[in-house]
C-alpha angles and dihedrals in degrees: 000000000000123000133184125198111199120187144165121211133185102182101016098262097105090044090056091051091048091051092049091050091047093050091052093045089055087076088067108025149011101274136198119188113200139173110241092244090060096056135075123197091247089062093064097100099140144111095235129033120190116187129188140174140166113263107250117178088342091304141085115268119282091253091054093046091050091050094048091047090051093059107103120245106275088011089133096040110161094357119134110238139187133179136205139172142188117238146164120275117255088250090059092046091052091057090071107057099212094047099074090053093050094042090058091052102040105024125194141311096261091064093051093045092050092050092051093048091052091045088056090055102271123140113229109224100179134021115267114264135213124212119202131240129189104239130339094300098035144189104220114259112257112273097024094110090056091045088054090054091049091050090051088055089058090060089069098033 
């Protein structure tokens, strides 16, 4: 089985999560972990595609959105897919009064990534997951790397 983990990262936190997921997936498959700017849609010949991005204004980054939009319709037909993001903790969100309201309406990047992957023909095999950072630039909250590895295990459960 061949798997690709594609990520975007602004401050290194999402990259760390992608690497942890990739390391765990190596127990089950041949894995490549790539930054979104290093991949073209025609390079997605794999059995499993895992995609992650920081949540920026309730969305994936512009680079990730551009990449997902460039995948042809049915370009992921029959492929297993999974999505993740990095995001602020609820405690951080509550510190900015309008954010809780908007978060409830718009959600997080993982949800949007998963929808786009499925729209392109992918088959979601686990629910999207969010990994928490302390503040806009991080670092990751303690225990998130291990949680990422546990989530990767669920992909093959």
